[in-house]
MARGU-857906 format. One record per atom (N, C-alpha, C): x, y, z. Coordinates in steps of 0.001 Angstrom, whole numbers, plus 524288, in hexadecimal, padded with zeros to 5 digits. Layout:
! MARGU-857906
XYZ ...
***
This chain:
! MARGU-857906
803517FB5880000 800008000080000 80376804DC80000 80289808B27FC74 8059D80D827FC67 8059281029801BB 809F0812DB802FF 80A628153280825 806368195380914 8050981C708052C 801118207B805C3 7FBBB81E37806F2 7FA58819F380425 7F553817778050F 7F527814FF80A7F 7F9A5812D880C3D 7F9E48108581176 7F8DB81499815A0 7FB2A819318150E 7FA3F81D6B818D4 7F49381F1B818CA 7F23F81F548142B 7ECC3820E0813C3 7E94081CE681677 7EA7C817DC815D2 7E756813C481844 7E79C8142281E3E 7EC348159482061 7ECAF816018260F 7E94481A4F82846 7E7EA81E2282513 7E46082242826E0 7DEDD82030827D4 7DD7781BF98251A 7D826819E28257A 7D7D9814FC828D8 7DC44812B182A47 7DC2D80DA182CE7 7DF2A80DCF8320E 7DEDE8098E834E7 7E1F4808B8839A2 7E557803EE838AC 7EA768049D83918 7EE0480053837EB 7EE327FC4483C40 7EC7F7F78C83B14 7ECD77F34483EDA 7EED47EE7883BF4 7F3BC7ED0E83CE7 7F6347E8CE83A0B 7F8CE7E4FB83DD0 7F5D57E17F84045 7F8317DD7C843A7 7FAE27D94E8405D 7FE7A7D675842C7 8013F7D2408401A 8015C7CD6B843A3 7FCE27CAD284450 7FCA57C648847D1 7FFA87C18C845D1 801957C1E084113 804AC7BD8283F09 80A4D7BDA384116 80BF37C1F784377 811497C2728455A 8119E7C08B84B01 814197BC2784BC6 814367B99E850EE 819CC7B8A0852C4 81D487BC48851B1 822BC7BB8C85341 823557BB3985929 81FB67BD6585C15 820017BD3F861C5 81FDE7B7AE863DD 81D9C7B413860E0 81D447AEA38629E 822BB7AC32862F3 8267B7AE5E85FFE 82BD27AC4C86031 82E407ACFB86599 82C367B0AC868C2 82E437B18D86E0B 82B017AEBF87233 827757AB738708A 823F17A8F487446 826DB7A523877C3 824997A42487C46 826977A03787FE6 8225079C29880DB 823F67974F881B4 8203C792FD8822F 821397900688742 81D0778E90889EB 81D5578B5F88EA5 819187873388E6A 81A33782C7890E7 8167B77E6A890FF 815C277C928969A 810E777B7589802 80FBA7797989D3C 80AF2775FA89CEF 80BB0770F989E57 8075876D3B89EB8 803D076D46899EA 8064476D2A8955D 8033D76CC98908B 801BC771F488E22 8029477651890D9 8017877B7B88E9C 8068377DC588C6A 8067777F2C88781 80AEA781D18851A 809607877088402 80C1478B098868E 80AB37909288633 80F4079393883C4 80E117969B87FC2 811EE799D387D0F 8103F79F8287D8A 813F37A2EA87ECE 812B47A87387FBC 816A77ABE287CE4 814C27B01F87A8F 818157B41887825 815B67B9738793F 819187BD55879BC 817557C2AF87AD4 818F57C63087658 815507C9468746A 8166D7CCD98701E 819587D1AF8720B 81D0B7D37E86EE7 81F697D89786FE5 81B9F7DCD086E00 81CCC7E1B786F69 8196A7E60486DBE 819117E65D867CA 81D7D7E5AD86533 81D8F7E60685F7A 81A837E18585D0A 81B137DCCC85F40 8185D7D84185D1D 812797D8BA85DC1 810B77DAB28622A 80B0D7DB38862F3 808C37DF5685F52 80BBF7E38C85E4C 809EE7E78985A95 809737E52D85520 80D387E20085398 80D247DFAE84E69 808C57DBB284DE7 808267D862851DD 804607D41D851A4 7FEC07D629851D7 7FD9D7D99785595 7F8357DB6285667 7F7047E085853A7 7FB157E3268519D 7FA227E7E284E95 7F9677ECC7851C6 7F9D57EC85856F1 7F9417F11685A52 7FD5E7F0D585EA2 7FE957F551860E9 802A37F5A6864E8 800627F42686A3C 8003B7EF2286B48 7FE077ED4D87037 8013E7EF2F874DC 8065D7EF9887441 809A87F1458789D 808437F6BF87A6C 8068A7FA1E876D4 805017FF698784F 800237FF5E87BB2 7FD3F7FB1A87B90 7F8A27FA7E87EEB 7F9D97F746883C5 7FECE7F5F788486 8004D7F2E288912 7FEFE7ED2188894 7FE6E7EB27883B7 7FCE57E5BB882CA 8016A7E29388083 801857DD8D881CD 805887DA0787FCD 803207D4AB87EC3 802F27D2F2879E3 800BB7CDCC878AF 804807C96887A33 802767C59087CF7 805707C0E687E6D 803037BC4387B90 806247B99F8785C 804437B5318754E 805027B0308786D 800C37AD3B87904 800DB7A86087C0D 7FEA87A3F7878BB 8016479F99878C4 7FF8179AEE87614 7FF9679668879EE 7FB3D7939B87A4C 7FAD578F2D87DDA 7F93578A5387ACF 7FC3B7862687B5C 7FAE57810E8792F 7F9B177D7587DCB 7F4EC77B8287DFB 7F3337785488269 7F3A87728988116 7F7E777030882E3 7F8B176A8C8821E 7F75A7676D88701 7F48F769E788AA3 7F3067673B88F76 7EDA6764C288EC9 7EBB27626A89305 7E67D76008892EE 7E2587639D8952D 7E3DF7685A896B4 7E03376BF289938 7DEEE77089895AB 7DA9877318896C4 7D90A777D589405 7DB4877C85896FE 7DE2B77FD689455 7E09378466896CE 7DE857896689459 7DF0078D9689752 7DDF4792D189547 7E21F7968589751 7E32F79A9B89459 7E70379E86895E7 7E4967A23F899DE 7E74A7A32789E28 7E5BB7A7218A1F5 7E8037AC5A8A026 7E4D87AF8D89DA7 7E6B67B47D89B7B 7E8B47B82789FBA 7E6607B7EA8A454 7E7F97BB468A89E 7EDA07BA3E8AA20 7EF607B5538A9A1 7F4C77B40C8AAF7 7F89E7B6768A721 7F7087B72A8A24E 7FA797B99489E62 7FB4F7BF5B89FB5 7F7157C1FF8A0EF 7F7557C77D8A285 7F2227C8E48A507 7F21E7CA5F8AA08 7ED2F7CBC08AC96 7EA5E7D0528AA10 7ED2D7D3778A6F0 7EAC47D7FD8A463 7EA847D73E89E77 7EA067D25189CBB 7EA057D14A8971A 7E5547D3E489470 7E5E27D4CF88F5F 7E1C77D71D88C2B 7DF337D2D1888E8 7DA1F7D3238884D 7D7837CF9A884A8 7D8EB7D14E87F15 7D8447CDE887B35 7D9B57CF5F875D8 7D6E87D443873E5 7D1CE7D489874BC 7CEEF7D90B872C5 7D01B7DDF1875F1 7D1657DD4C87AE8 7D2FF7E1C987E0F 7D8347E3EC87C18 7DBF57E06B87B06 7E1027E215878F3 7E0557E4BC873A8 7DCD87E2A587070 7DBD67E51486B60 7D9507EA6F86C12 7D5A87EACB86FBB 7D2D27EFB987075 7D66D7F42B87205 7DA007F324875B0 7DD7A7F75D87761 7E15B7F8D487318 7E1E07F57A86F0A 7E56E7F68986AB5 7E2A37F8BC865F4 7DD8A7F96186647 7DA7A7FB1D861C9 7DC308007485FC8 7DB718013E85AA2 7DC1E806588583D 7D770809BB8599D 7D87180E9385B43 7D4318122485CA0 7D5718178385A72 7D2ED818DE8561C 7D3DC81DEA853A4 7D2268225485734 7CDB58218A859E9 7CBB58259E85D66 7CF81826D8861CB 7D1B1822C386436 7D56E823A286877 7DA42826798668E 7DBEA82548861CC 7E089827E585FB4 7DF8B82DB785EF6 7DAE782F1685D0C 7D99E8349385C4B 7D958837708617E 7D6D6834F48655F 7D6598376886A85 7DBBB8383986CF6 7DF5A8349E86C03 7E48B8350786E59 7E785839D586C6F 7E5FF83C01867E0 7E893840A4865DD 7E6998459C8687B 7E2568453C86B6E 7E052849AF86E53 7DF1184E4786AD1 7E133852DA86C35 7E009857A786952 7E20D85781863BE 7E5B7853F7862A8 7E7C88539E85D59 7E43185099859AD 7DFE584E8485BCC 7DC5B84B698588B 7DA2284E8B853FF 7D9C9853D4854BD 7D7878570785080 7DAB9856AC84B7C 7DFD18551C84BF9 7E3108549184751 7E11C85045843BA 7DDF984C9E845F7 7DC2184834842E2 7D6CB8493784060 7D4BD84DF984120 7CF9484F2D83EEE 7CF6C84E4C83904 7D37284FD9835FF 7D33884EDB83055 7D2F08491782EE9 7D45F845B18328E 7D454840178316F 7CF4E83D6C83330 7CB9E8406283541 7C6C383E0B8372E 7C3E283AC683314 7C40083C3482E14 7C15C838D582A38 7C3988334682A12 7C8788329382BCE 7CAC282D5582BD8 7C93982A2A83099 7C6DB82CC083484 7C5BA82A2783973 7C24482554838E3 7BE1282578835CD 7BADA820BC83540 7BDEE81C158331E 7C17281D2682F5E 7C49E818E582D3C 7C84D816B083166 7CAA181A3E8347D 7CE278188A838A6 7CB418154783CB5 7C6A18170583E33 7C3A18142C84226 7C21F80EC184035 7C09780E6B83B4C 7BF258095483918 7C3EB805C0838DA 7C86D807F783757 7CD33804D083709 7CEDC8030283C7A 7CE3A8066984064 7CFA8804F6845BE 7CC2B80096847BE 7C717800DF846A5 7C37D7FCBE8485A 7C4E37F793845C8 7C63F7F7C0840C9 7C7B67F2FB83E06 7CCB67F0A784052 7D0A17F41184158 7D5867F22D843A3 7D4A17EFF38490D 7D1527F26784C15 7D0457F08A85166 7CD737EB4785165 7C9FA7EA7684D8D 7C75E7E55A84D21 7CB5B7E11E84BC9 7CEF37E2528483C 7D31C7DE95846E5 7D6937DD7B84B9E 7D7A67E19784E9C 7DADB7E0FD85349 7D8247DD698573A 7D32F7DE4485822 7D0367DAE585BBA 7D0917D52F85A13 7CFD27D44285512 7CFD87CEE285319 7D5387CC61853BE 7D9607CF63852AC 7DEA87CD4485323 7DFF87CBFA858CC 7DED87CF9485C60 7E0067CEA7861E2 7DD047C9F1863EE 7D8177C97F86254 7D4E77C5158640E 7D6F77BFF6861D0 7D8557C00785CE6 7DA257BB4A85A3F 7DF4D7B95685C7D 7E2E07BCE585DC8 7E8217BB6785F72 7E89F7BA8486554 7E4777BB4C86843 7E4D17BAC686DF3 7E49C7B51086FA5 7E66B7B41487465 7E5E97AEF2876DF 7E05F7AEA487904 7DD3F7AB26876D9 7D7B17AB0A87827 7D6B47A85887D64 7D2F27AA6C88030 7D13F7A7FE88508 7CF1A7A27F883F0 7CEE979F5D8881F 7CC5679A5288799 7CFED795C088885 7CDA679116888FA 7D0AD78C5D88A2B 7D40478A8C88592 7D86F7881F886EE 7DBDF785A688312 7DBA377FCA8842C 7D90777CCA880EC 7D82B7773D8820D 7DD237740988141 7DD4376F478834B 7E1BC76BD38824A 7E2A876B4287C67 7E78A76BC187AD6 7E8D976B8F8754E 7E7FC770AF87283 7E5FC7749C87554 7E4D8779A8872E9 7E97377D658730E 7E8DA781A087040 7ECEE7859386FD5 7EA6778AE686F32 7ECD278ECE8717D 7EAD079424870DA 7EF62797EE87101 7EF0379C0486DE4 7F32279FF586DAC 7F0BA7A54186C91 7F34F7A95386E7A 7F17B7AE9C86D84 7F3E67B26887154 7F2277B74987111 7F4657BB7A8742F 7F1077BCC1878E7 7F3B57BDEC87D36 7F14B7C075881B3 7F39A7C5F0881F7 7F0417C9E78828F 7F1FC7CF5788267 7F3137D131887F9 7F8157D1D788932 7F9CE7D2FE88E7F 7FBCB7D89988EE3 7FCFD7DA2A893B1 7FF767DF4089492 805187DF1B892A1 807047E39489110 80C247E3FD88E94 810927E3438927B 814407DFD48911F 819297DF29893F1 81D847DEFC88FE9 821AE7E1E3890DB 826167E1E088D3B 82AC17DF3488FBF 82E807DDA788C7E 8332E7DB1D88E88 8325C7D55488F6C 82FA27D4008939C 82E767CE93894E8 828C37CE2B89686 826107CA598946D 8209D7C94F895D2 8207C7C4598991D 81EBB7C4CA89DF7 81E597C0588A17C 818AC7BEB38A1EB 817AC7B9B48A0FB 8124A7B7BC8A0D8 811D57B2D18A42C 80DCA7B2998A752 80C517ADE28AA33 806F67AC3C8A82B 806EB7A85E8A4BB 802297A6E38A1EF 7FFF77A1DD8A443 7FADD7A1C88A51B 7F84B79D398A759 7F43779B068A392 7F43B795D58A30D 7F01F793018A055 7ED4878FAD8A464 7E82E790048A459 7E50478DC08A885 7E17F789728A65C 7E169784FB8A914 7DDAF780CF8A7EB 7DA3A7800F8ACAC 7D6CF77C358AC77 7D34777B428B0D6 7D647779A68B5C0 7DAC97771F8B50D 7DDA4775108B992 7E317777618BA36 7E52F779FD8B633 7EAA577BAA8B66A 7EB347814E8B49F 7EF75783AD8B66F 7F140788BA8B472 7F6E3788088B2B3 7F7F9788F78ADB2 7FD42788818ABA2 7FF8278E038AAE8 803F778EFF8AD6A 80659794318AD51 80B46794298A9F7 80BD77983A8A6EB 8105D798D88A37B 812AD79E438A465 817BA79E6F8A55D 81A707A35B8A679 81E0B7A4AD8A1E9 81D2E7A93F89F9A 8204D7AAF289B2A 822D87B03789C5A 827907B0E489A5D 82A3F7B5EA89A85 82C7B7B6CF89519 82A1F7BA4D89219 82B607BAE388C93 82D907C04D88B78 831AB7C06C88842 833F87C55C886A3 8309F7C7E188269 82FE17CD06882FA 82CD57D00587F2D 830727D40087C9D 8315B7D3A28777D 834DD7D756874EC 832CE7DCEB87541 836797E0A887544 834EA7E622874F9 8371A7E98C87941 837F97E75687DEC 83A067EA7888237 83FF67EACB881B9 842207EF8088258 847C57F051881BE 84A847EF0A886DA 84B547E9FA887C6 84DBC7E84B88CA3 8539F7E91D88C77 855DA7EA118910C 85B847EAC689163 85E1A7E576891F3 861F97E47288EA3 864C67DF7B88EE2 868997DF7D8936F 869197DAF8895F4 86CFF7DA6989A05 872747DA6B897A0 876687DB9B89ADA 87BBA7DBEA898D2 87EA17D6BA89939 87BDB7D26B89A41 87E877CD6A89ABC 87AA97C901899BF 87CD47C44889917 879B37BF958987E 87B857BB9A89C81 877D87B96F89F81 8791E7B5948A37C 877BD7B0318A166 87B837ACAE8A158 87AA77A75789F8A 8785B7A4298A405 873497A3068A3A7 870927A0588A7E6 8729379AC48A8AB 874E47987D8A4A2 876EB7932A8A521 87BD6792EF8A87C 87E37797778A989 88310797928AC83 88255799BE8B206 87D7B79A418B3BC 87C8079C3D8B8FD 87E2A798358BD0D 8800179A1C8C185 881BD796B08C5C0 87D3A795968C96E 87BA4790A88C9C8 8775078F1F8CD31 8791678F6B8D2E4 875D7791BF8D647 87728792588DBCF 872F378FE88DF39 8746E78E738E3E5 870BD78C728E7C6 86E18791028EA7D 86A4078FCE8EDBD 8679D793FF8F094 86B5A796D18F440 86EBB793F58F6EA 8727B7967E8FA6C 87649799E98F75F 877F87981B8F2CD 87B8279B3B8EF93 878D37A01F8ED87 873E479F9A8EC07 870F57A4278EA39 870567A8158EEA7 86F1D7A6348F341 86E847A9908F7D3 873827AC9B8F8E1 877E97A9EE8F8A1 87CF07AC7D8F98A 87E177B0838F551 87CE97AF288F071 87DDD7B2BC8EC0E 87A917B7A88EC9B 875877B7118EDED 872087BB8F8EE89 8741D7BF428F2BA 876327BD1B8F6F0 878197C0558FB40 87D2F7C31F8F9F0 880577C0D48F671 8857F7C2FA8F570 885D67C6568F085 881C37C64B8ED3D 881FA7C9408E859 882237CF1B8E991 884597D21F8E5F0 884CE7D7CE8E69C 87F997DA388E81A 87FCA7DE2A8EB78 87AE97E0438EDA1 878097E3E18E9DE 87AD27E63D8E613 878707EA498E2D1 87A007E9CC8DD10 876D47EC348D9C6 878627ED308D460 87C947F1648D465 87ECB7F2708CFCB 882D67F67D8CF68 882237F98E8CA58 8858A7FD728C9A1 885FE7FFED8C485 888FA7FC468C0E0 889A07FDDB8BBFB 88C1D7FA6B8B820 891AF7F8ED8B9C3 894757FC9B8BC10 899E07FB938BD88 89A4F7F8658C288 895F47F7D08C565 896107F4E18CA3D 8986E7F7CD8CEC5 898C77FD0A8CE5E 89B65800278D25F 897A2802AC8D640 892A88030F8D4DF 88ED7805998D84A 88A178020B8D8D9 88833801668DDAA 883AF7FE0E8DEA1 87E99800BF8DD14 87AED7FD7B8DB3D 875C77FF6D8D9D8 871997FD0D8DD4D 86D357FB7F8DAE5 868DE7F9438DDDE 86A4A7F3DA8DFF0 8680F7F2568E45F 8696B7ED498E6C3 8673F7E8AD8E3B9 86A367E46A8E3C1 868827DF838E152 8655A7DC838E561 860367DD3A8E54B 85CE47DB408E984 8599D7D6888E802 85B087D3E38E3A7 8581A7CF528E1E9 85BBC7CB158DFE3 85A2B7C62C8E099 85C747C1C38DDC4 857E47BE898DBB3 857E57BD6E8D69D 8537F7BADA8D409 855717B5F78D146 8528A7B1B68D1D2 853E87ACC68CF50 84FC17AB818CB3B 851607AB008C64D 84DBF7A9CB8C20E 850067AB848BCE6 84EAE7A8DE8B8AD 850AC7AA8A8B394 84DA47AF4A8B1A3 84F767B18B8AD52 84D247B6698AB5F 8475C7B5BD8AA09 845F87B1608A7AA 840787B07E8A64F 83D1C7B0388AB3C 83F0D7AD878AF36 83C247AD2D8B41F 83B777B2898B697 83F8D7B5B18B676 83F317BAFC8B8A1 83AF37BE118B5DF 83AD27BDE38B0B0 836E57C0EC8ADD6 831697BED58AECF 830D27B9C38AF7D 82BA37B7A38B0A3 829E17B90D8B621 82D857B8ED8B9D2 82C1A7BA178BF3A 82B027BFE78C004 82DC57C32F8BD11 82CF47C8CA8BD90 828E67CA8C8B992 824347C8848BA22 81FD47CA6E8B6F8 81D9F7CF438B99E 818A17D0328B8D5 8161E7D4858BB96 8189A7D9C38BA95 819FA7DAD18B5A8 81C1F7DFDD8B3F9 821807E0EE8B630 8249B7DCE78B6FB 82A387DDA58B78B 82C6B7DD8B8B201 82E497E1F58B027 82FBC7E2898AAAE 835977E3288AA07 837937E13F8A590 83CF17E25A8A417 83D667E8198A293 842237EA278A2EA 842FA7EFB58A1DC 845B07F06389C9D 844A77F4CB89A2B 8470A7F5F08951C 84C917F815895C3 84F777F7C88918E 854B27FA018917C 854647FFF689155 858968027D892DE 858D88082F892A8 85A1D809CB88D11 8564680BDF88A57 856EC80DC388501 8545A81322884A3 85508815B588031 8528381AC387F70 84C9981A3788000 84A6F8160687DBB 844C88153487DF0 842E6814688838B 845B8811218868C 843F58102988BE8 844E5814DE88F68 848D48180C88E34 8499781CE689122 8450E820A589041 84327820CE88B63 83EA18241D88A34 839CF8221988D16 8391281CE488D13 834A981AA088FEE 8350981BD0895C1 839C981B59897E0 83A9281C6689D6C 8396F8221989EAA 83B668259C89B60 83A7782B2589C37 834B782C8589BF2 831F782A3289834 82C5982B2D897BB 829708293C89C8E 82AD48248589E6B 8284D822688A314 82975825BE8A7DC 82E57827C98A823 82FC582B248AC8D 82CB08303A8AC78 82C49832B28A7DC 82997837B88A771 823CA837398A8B2 8215F832E58A703 81BC1832368A7CB 81A8482EC48AC83 81E9982D5B8AF84 81DEC82A328B43D 81AAC825528B315 81C1C822888AEDB 8191D81E058AD12 81C578190C8AD71 819E8814AB8AC62 81C7480F9A8ACBE 81FA180E748A7D3 8240680BEE8A88A 8272A809D78A434 82909804868A613 82649800728A479 827257FB388A6A3 82CA27F92B8A5B8 82F1F7FAD78A179 834167F88389FE4 838937FC6B8A037 83810800608A375 83C02804828A3B5 84155802508A544 8458E804368A2E9 84ACD802258A3F8 84C75802FF8A9A0 8500F7FFC28AB68 852978008E8B074 85870801238AF7E 85AFE803CB8B301 860A28047E8B27C 8636C7FF558B372 868347FEFC8B1A1 86B497FA3E8B258 86E3F7FA6D8B77F 86DE57F6338BA6E 8712D7F55B8BEF5 8749B7F0988BDCB 878AD7EFDA8C0DF 87C8A7EBE28BF7D 87DC37E85D8C423 87E9C7E3628C2E4 880707DF828C6A1 885147DCC48C41C 889997DD318C687 88E6A7DAEA8C475 88F6B7DCA58BED3 88E4C7E19B8BDC7 88F657E3DD8B8AC 88B3A7E3008B48F 886FC7E04A8B5E0 882DC7DF2D8B211 87DDB7E1FC8B389 87B577E4628AF98 876467E6B78B09A 872337E2648B122 86D9A7E3E18B2E3 869777E00B8B3E5 868477DCCF8AF09 867477D7B38AFE4 865D07D42D8ABA1 85FFF7D47A8AA72 85CF07D6188AE40 857457D66F8AD8E 855437DAC28B110 852077DE258AEEA 84FA27E2588B1F8 849C27E2288B130 846E17E2508B579 8412D7E2488B567 83F3D7E6BD8B8CE 83A7F7E8878B7A3 838357EC7C8BB01 8324F7EBD78BB3C 8302E7ED898BF8B 82A807ED9D8C03F 828DB7F3528C051 826947F4FD8BBF2 825387FA7C8BB5B 820657FBD28BE96 82029800C38C014 81B8E802BF8C2D0 81924806FE8BF70 815C780A2D8C1BB 812D580E008BE9D 8165C812098BC11 81AD8813168BE66 81E698170A8BC68 823C8814B08BB9C 826B6816C98B7CE 82C09814F38B6E5 82F87816148BB94 82DEF819E58BEDA 830FA81B488C36B 83094817438C7C7 82CF78139E8C74A 82C0A80FC88CB66 82BFF80A588C8FB 82FB5807198CA8E 83007801D58C873 8337D7FE8C8CC0F 8330D7F96F8CB7B 836957F5DC8CE27 839EE7F35B8C9EF 83F0F7F3CE8CA67 842547F17C8C657 846197ED818C8A6 847187E9838C586 84A237E4FA8C721 84E717E4068C320 8532F7E34B8C500 857927E1E08C1A1 859B67DCA18C376 85B137D9398BFB2 85D1C7D40E8C0FC 862187D2F48BDDD 865C97D0728C07A 86AA17CEB28BDFF 86B0C7C8CA8BEAF 86BD37C5EE8BA76 86C817C04A8BAF6 872037BF1D8BCD4 872707BB7E8C083 877867B9FE8C2AC 879657B4F48C00D 87DC67B2EF8C1D6 87FD77AE0B8BFB4 87E267A9518C2F0 87A097AA008C632 878257A5C88C989 872DF7A3C78C7AB 871B079EF38C930 86C6579CDB8C899 86AF479A148CDA4 865F179A2D8CEDA 863E6797868D37C 85F30794578D1D0 85F3C78F5A8D30E 85B2D78BBF8D133 85AB278C148CB3C 85F4378CAE8C8B2 85FD078CBB8C2FB 85D08791608C06C 85C78795998C36B 85A5379A748C159 85E2D79EDC8C258 85EC77A28F8BEA6 862837A6D38BF50 861527AA218C427 865767AC2E8C682 865027AFB28CAFF 8662F7B53F8C922 862D97B8EC8CAAA 863757BE6B8C941 864157C1A18CE33 867397C5BF8CDE5 8677E7C99C8D217 864937CE718D025 861C97D1118D39E 85E6D7D5388D1BF 85E117D9EA8D550 85BE97DE098D320 85B107E2F68D5E5 855987E4D88D4A1 852A37E6498D8A8 84D667E8568D7DA 84C9F7ED1E8DB43 84A2F7F1158D91B 849087F5DD8DC0E 844117F84B8D9E2 842017FBF68DCD1 83D177FE858DB61 83E29804418DA32 83CD3805FE8D569 83D3E80B828D40E 8388580E688D62D 83976812D58D8C9 83520815CD8DB19 834EB81B658D911 8386481CD48D57E 8384F822178D365 83D00823178CFF3 83D77827E78CE1D 841C8829868CABF 8445082E568CD29 8497682EA88CCDC 84C498333A8CED3 850C5834828CB1D 852CE839358CBA7 8573C83AEC8C87A 85C54839218CB05 8602C837DE8C7B0 86550836428C995 86961837538C560 86E088391C8C6D4 8723B839CE8C2FA 87507834B98C1B4 8735C830618C409 8761582B678C36F 8742B8282D8BECE 8705782A1D8BBCE 86E75827688B725 86EA382B1E8B281 86EE9828DA8ADC8 86F6F82C0B8A911 86AAD82F7B8A818 8661082DB48A9D2 86152830C58A8EC 85FC2833FA8ADAE 863198341E8B1B3 862738375B8B65C 85DB5835EF8B9B3 85B5E8317A8B8BA 856F982FB78BBE8 857B7829FE8BD49 855508285E8C17B 8556E822E38C307 85092821B28C63A 84F4181CB78C692 84AFB81B1E8C9F5 84CD681B058CFA3 8498281CCA8D305 84A8F81C818D8A1 8485D817588DAA4 84B81814598DD7A 849B080F568DF6F 8479C80FDB8E4FE 8441780C568E65E 8425080BE38EBC3 8470F80A3F8EF08 8489780D5D8F2F4 84D4A80C018F5F4 84CC2806F28F912 847F28055A8FA52 84730800548FCFE 847547FC128F8D0 84C097FA818F75F 84CCF7F7088F2ED 84A657F1A68F3D4 8499F7F02F8F8C5 8476F7EB098F9FC 841BA7EA908F861 83EFB7EF048F802 839767EEDF8F688 838B77EC9D8F114 83C107EE338ED60 83BA37EC258E80D 83CF27E65B8E7ED 840F27E4D18EAD3 842667DF458EB29 83DE67DC018ED36 83B6F7DDBD8F176 8373B7DAAE8F3D9 832407DAD68F08C 8317B7DF1E8EDA2 82D137DF488E9FC 82D877DAE68E5F7 8324A7DA2C8E3E5 833177D6168DFFD 832327D0B18E258 834317CFD88E70A 833537CACF8E9A3 82D7F7C9CF8EA47 82AA27CDA68EC3F 825017CD018ED1C 822267CBFF8E7F7 823C57CEC98E3DF 8213D7CE228DEC7 821EB7C88C8DCC3 826B57C68F8DCDC 827BC7C15B8DAB2 8255F7BD098DE0B 825537BDC38E335 822D67B9E98E698 81CE47B9E98E5BB 81A9C7BEA08E548 814F17BF0B8E481 813427BCB88DF53 816817BD328DB4D 8152F7BB018D62C 816FA7B55C8D5A5 819057B3278D9DE 81A877ADAE8DA33 81EC07AC498D629 822807AFD68D58D 826BC7AF188D1D1 82BEA7ADE78D47A 82BD67ACBD8D986 830977AB9B8DC71 82FF87A6658DF37 833BD7A2EE8DE79 8339479DEF8E13E 8362279E568E69B 83A457A18E8E70A 83CF87A25C8EBFF 83EEA7A8018EC23 83ED97AA4F8F0C8 840EA7AF968F152 842DA7B0658F6E0 8462D7B4408F775 848387B5868FC95 84BAF7BA4A8FC3E 84E987BB4E90069 852057BFDC900A5 857607BE339029D 85B567C108900DC 860A27C00D902AE 863857C53D90318 867497C588906A2 86A887CA33906FB 86DBA7CAC5901F8 86FA67CF849010D 872EC7D04C8FC77 8735F7D5EA8FAC7 86F827D9258FC2A 86F8D7DE908FA64 8722E7E2288FE5C 872867E08E9033D 874997E3A19079D 870BE7E7ED9091B 86EE07E78F90DDE 86ACE7EB1990FBB 86CE17F0A69104B 869567F46890F78 86A727F9E991080 8655A7FC7F91210 865988007691553 860E2802D291790 85F55807BB914A1 85A9380992915A1 858D480E679132B 85BA18132991569 85DF1812A591A27 86113816F291C4A 8666C8173E919B4 86849812D7917A7 86D6C812B29151F 86D0D80F9491014 86A318119F90C21 8693A80EA09075B 86E0A80E68903CB 86E1E80A979004B 871CB80A9F8FBF5 86F1C80D4D8F752 8720F80E0C8F314 86FF7810D98EE88 8712D80DD98E98C 86DA080E578E5AC 86E9480BD28E0A4 871B280F708DD11 8723C80DF58D826 875A8810D58D494 873E6816708D39D 86ED3817758D3E7 86CE181CC38D2F8 86BEA81FBD8D804 86D9981D7A8DC6E 86D5D820558E15B 8689081F738E4A1 864FB81C0B8E2E2 8605C81AFA8E60F 861D2817CE8EADE 85FE98194D8EF80 8610A816498F42E 85D90811708F479 85F7E80D608F70C 85C3D808C88F80C 85E168062B8FD0D 85A6E8035B8FF7F 85BC7800479041C 8594F7FAE89038F 85B727F7039065E 859C87F19B905A8 85AFB7EE6890A81 858117EA2490B23 8593B7E68190F6D 85DC17E2DB90E0F 85FB67E32E9093B 864467E031907B3 863257DAD090575 85E217D977904CC 85CB77D444902F4 85BC37D42E8FD13 85D2C7CFD08FAB0 85BBB7CEB68F54A 857387CAE38F540 853707CBC88F1DF 84F577C7E88F102 8515A7C3C98ED43 850537BED88EE78 851DA7BA788EB1F 84CDC7B7DF8E935 84C347B7848E404 8475A7B5AD8E1AF 848797B14D8DDCD 846367ACBA8DEBA 846887A8648DB09 8415C7A8548D813 8417E7A9B98D31E 83CBA7AA808D014 83A667A5558CE41 835517A58D8CCFD 8327D7A0FC8CB0C 82EE67A2B08C6A3 82F307A0028C238 82BBD7A1558BDD1 826127A0048BEF4 8252D79BE88C1F4 81FDF79A518C342 81E7779C4C8C8A6 8197679D1F8C990 817A579F138CE8E 818F079B558D2F9 81B1F79D718D737 81C9779A248DB92 81CB479D588E092 81C0279AC58E503 81C9579D598EA13 8225B79DB18EB72 823E77A21E8ED90 829717A3208EE95 82B107A0F68F3EF 82F8279E518F406 831ED79CAD8F8F1 8360A7A0AC8FA82 836D07A1568FF99 83A4A7A56690183 83FC27A33F90262 843AE7A62F9008C 8492A7A4EF90185 84AE57A7C790675 84BF27A4FA90A9B 84D7A7A77B90F89 8535F7A83D90F9A 855397AC2990CB1 85ACF7AD1990C2B 85CCB7B15390FD5 859617B49D911D3 85B377B904914FB 85C657B74E91A86 
***
């Protein structure tokens, strides 16, 4: 079609071009089997969902999760949609919030709407085209969704559940229910698109040194008390955690909006600045690098709150140890309670931490125990106690005090009651 004619056609129509034949996201799927149920899950990136469904679902806070279930058992199962996401959208609801609305677009221009008066004769054509596109959208969302209802023995079902948006890593606890059983599947899937910061090293898990409980206890007590600057000459925030579990287990256990953080780039600096100016949330805002034995954190997570100025952030470094054949990590957790100016950073600002550093540590313990993601936990000396009358300070000068204990957490992918390690 000639370019001029194409432009003329856009004046009369609404462009809606989904591509449901493109299923490259399935190449990243993960599969699990339990008692005759084979479940395959894949999560669409923002770009993939725009291409597949023809609209920017991420701009509406939506993320399609593709689920396929093959029932090779003798029982009838159904998917518990609430387990996928308690705030999931129905197919037609997801389509409705994505609908084209010419009227809303005009209203959004406010006083500038009068500029469109010469185009009013085109309005009936636009409205008709929008209604047609919205009907096609409804049909596509309905057709591609995971349908409610039983999956009989020998049956199979596949489709999308429309969930709330998560970037970086999507953690899912999916349940299939029969008359007598509940089958649970835990997935932690990478979602392309988030600009994550790469670690400066690679740890070979096959070469980790397995330790006994007594050896682990001794190691926790003797490890360095604090993070440092890159050169290792100045102490930073205290290392108040030891965590046992591989990276996948950590990401599965830290659900509930514990998010990975983005790398420091021009784009993320702009996002951070915008969130700071408008006192708004930025779930994936970068954190500064701290160092342990010359290495920056291998994994950084944070639990965002209503404002970028308030968050709980966690840094973890993998060690050369394993306990019960799972990697051992040393970690630092603190709670940001505000922002202040400082000459010690390139941008002259830093987050102010809650000086009672133990509160953030115990919050994490309570969270993981409450969500039944810890098989064993306890406390051990290692940080060296300091009082609020005589606090120590981190790299940017914030004071902190502590009882000197490290929390020790042995993670569990499946729900379990936690046993206490009496190490103190």
